[in-house]
C-alpha positions in Angstrom: 75.2 -20.7 10.9 74.2 -20.2 7.2 74.0 -17.9 4.3 70.5 -16.9 3.3 69.3 -15.0 0.3 65.9 -13.2 0.4 64.3 -13.2 -3.1 61.0 -12.2 -4.6 59.1 -9.7 -6.7 59.7 -5.9 -6.4 57.9 -4.4 -3.5 57.1 -7.6 -1.5 59.3 -6.7 1.5 62.8 -8.3 0.9 64.6 -5.6 2.8 62.3 -5.9 5.8 62.6 -9.6 5.8 66.4 -9.5 5.4 66.6 -7.0 8.3 64.4 -9.2 10.5 66.5 -12.3 9.8 69.8 -10.5 10.2 68.7 -9.3 13.7 67.2 -12.7 14.7 70.2 -14.7 13.5 72.9 -12.3 14.4 74.0 -12.1 10.8 75.3 -9.3 8.7 72.9 -8.1 6.0 73.9 -7.2 2.5 71.3 -4.8 1.1 70.3 -4.4 -2.5 72.0 -1.3 -4.0 69.1 1.1 -4.5 69.6 4.6 -3.0 73.1 4.9 -4.3 72.3 3.3 -7.7 72.7 6.0 -10.4 71.0 4.0 -13.1 67.8 2.8 -11.4 65.8 6.1 -11.5 66.8 6.5 -15.2 65.7 2.9 -15.9 62.2 3.6 -14.5 61.6 7.1 -15.8 63.2 7.1 -19.3 61.1 7.2 -22.5 61.3 4.2 -24.9 63.5 6.4 -27.1 65.9 7.1 -24.3 66.0 3.5 -23.3 66.8 2.6 -26.9 69.6 5.1 -27.2 71.1 5.0 -23.7 70.7 1.2 -23.1 69.7 1.8 -19.4 68.3 -1.8 -18.9 71.6 -3.4 -20.0 73.6 -0.9 -17.9 71.4 -1.6 -14.9 71.8 -5.3 -15.1 75.6 -4.9 -15.3 75.5 -2.6 -12.3 73.5 -5.1 -10.2 75.6 -8.0 -11.4 78.8 -6.2 -10.2 77.4 -5.1 -6.8 75.8 -8.5 -6.0 78.8 -10.4 -7.1 80.9 -8.4 -4.5 78.2 -9.0 -1.9 77.9 -12.8 -2.4 81.6 -13.3 -2.5 82.0 -11.7 0.9 78.9 -13.5 2.2 80.2 -16.9 1.2 83.6 -16.3 2.6 82.2 -15.5 6.1 79.5 -18.1 6.0 77.1 -16.2 8.3 75.1 -13.6 6.3 71.8 -12.6 4.8 71.5 -11.1 1.3 68.7 -8.8 0.2 68.3 -10.5 -3.3 71.2 -12.2 -4.8 73.2 -12.6 -8.0 71.0 -15.6 -9.0 67.8 -13.6 -9.6 69.5 -11.0 -11.8 69.5 -13.4 -14.7 65.7 -13.6 -14.5 65.4 -9.8 -14.7 67.8 -9.7 -17.7 65.8 -12.3 -19.5 62.5 -10.5 -19.0 64.0 -7.3 -20.3 65.3 -9.2 -23.3 61.8 -10.6 -23.9 60.5 -7.0 -23.8 63.0 -5.9 -26.3 64.8 -3.6 -23.8 67.9 -5.7 -23.9 69.3 -6.9 -27.2 70.2 -10.5 -28.0 73.9 -9.5 -28.1 73.7 -7.6 -24.8 72.0 -10.6 -23.2 74.7 -13.0 -24.5 77.4 -10.7 -23.1 75.5 -10.5 -19.8 75.0 -14.3 -19.6 78.7 -15.0 -20.3 79.8 -12.5 -17.6 77.3 -13.9 -15.1 78.4 -17.5 -15.8 82.1 -16.6 -15.4 81.3 -15.0 -12.0 79.3 -18.0 -10.8 82.2 -20.3 -11.8 84.5 -18.1 -9.7 82.2 -18.7 -6.7 83.0 -22.4 -7.0 86.5 -21.6 -5.8 85.3 -20.3 -2.5 85.2 -22.4 0.7 81.4 -22.1 0.6 80.0 -22.3 -2.9 76.4 -21.3 -2.6 73.7 -20.1 -0.2 72.1 -22.5 2.2 68.6 -21.2 1.7 66.5 -18.8 -0.4 63.6 -17.3 1.5 61.2 -16.6 -1.5 58.5 -14.0 -1.0 55.5 -14.9 -3.0 52.4 -12.7 -3.4 49.5 -11.8 -5.7 49.9 -9.0 -8.2 47.5 -6.9 -6.1 49.8 -7.2 -3.1 52.8 -6.3 -5.2 51.2 -3.1 -6.5 49.9 -2.2 -3.1 53.3 -2.5 -1.5 55.1 -0.7 -4.3 52.7 2.2 -3.7 53.1 2.0 0.0 56.8 2.4 0.0 56.5 5.5 -2.1 59.6 5.6 -4.3 58.6 8.2 -6.8 60.4 6.7 -9.8 58.4 3.4 -9.3 55.0 5.0 -9.3 54.4 5.8 -13.0 51.2 4.0 -14.2 53.1 3.1 -17.4 55.2 0.7 -15.4 52.2 -1.5 -14.4 52.6 -3.9 -17.4 56.3 -4.2 -16.7 55.6 -5.2 -13.2 53.0 -7.6 -14.3 55.4 -9.2 -16.8 58.0 -9.7 -14.1 55.5 -11.1 -11.6 53.8 -13.5 -14.1 56.8 -15.9 -14.4 58.6 -15.3 -11.2 57.2 -18.4 -9.4 58.1 -20.5 -12.4 61.7 -19.3 -12.4 62.1 -20.1 -8.7 60.5 -23.5 -8.9 62.1 -24.7 -12.2 65.3 -22.7 -12.8 66.8 -21.8 -9.4 69.0 -24.6 -8.1 71.6 -22.9 -5.9 69.9 -23.8 -2.6 66.8 -25.0 -0.8 63.8 -22.7 -1.0 61.4 -21.6 1.8 58.2 -20.0 0.3 56.6 -17.2 2.3 53.0 -16.0 1.4 53.2 -12.3 1.5 49.5 -11.9 0.9 49.0 -13.0 4.5 52.4 -12.1 6.1 53.3 -8.7 7.4 56.6 -8.8 9.3 56.6 -5.0 9.9 53.0 -4.6 11.1 52.4 -7.8 12.9 54.9 -9.1 15.5 53.4 -12.6 15.4 54.1 -12.8 11.7 57.7 -11.8 12.2 58.2 -14.3 15.0 56.6 -17.1 12.9 58.8 -16.4 9.9 62.0 -16.5 12.1 60.9 -19.9 13.4 60.2 -21.2 9.9 63.6 -20.1 8.7 65.4 -21.7 11.6 63.5 -25.0 11.2 64.2 -25.0 7.4 67.9 -24.4 8.1 68.0 -27.3 10.5 66.5 -29.5 7.8 69.0 -28.3 5.3 71.9 -28.9 7.7 70.6 -32.4 8.4 70.4 -33.3 4.7 73.7 -31.6 3.8 
């Protein structure tokens, strides 16, 4: 089998898709650390002054880097897993927060150096990278609708809308031009609902299996 990462903008359904693929492929799923993450609510609810003094964006990126590195190391050793987001996308989030002035140049340099060291360590594993990224793509309207639908209170502040828009705006470009770890399968989440429509779930599983067969044939 293969190692799959599920990527995409906040709210588009990565956890649901990862769960679906894990069940369909008989794979373990490594979920993004959200409920037990002590920094995430602070990141979303802090004032600009608190962000400046407490450095929550930098701390959050370090937290995610640590937890995702542990997950992908285990996934690549066992060769048969699904990851709900991965270490590769974290750099994009860190860069956006640097652009917004929420992470300093020095903090970003420290983060990049640490991330690069971790990725170099992955090269020592029997399997060095995922086989496939399932990238969930959607309109900004779909993103905002689904963020509202899942109802995490700390994500609902109207002041966060421009932050979400900034993340969303360049996400496709990052995947198309900066992500090189694996092949990519793009899923249109404007027209796909793997939770509410069984036919969508079944179609996505078929698409992933077909893409993995192509990847295996090439590799």
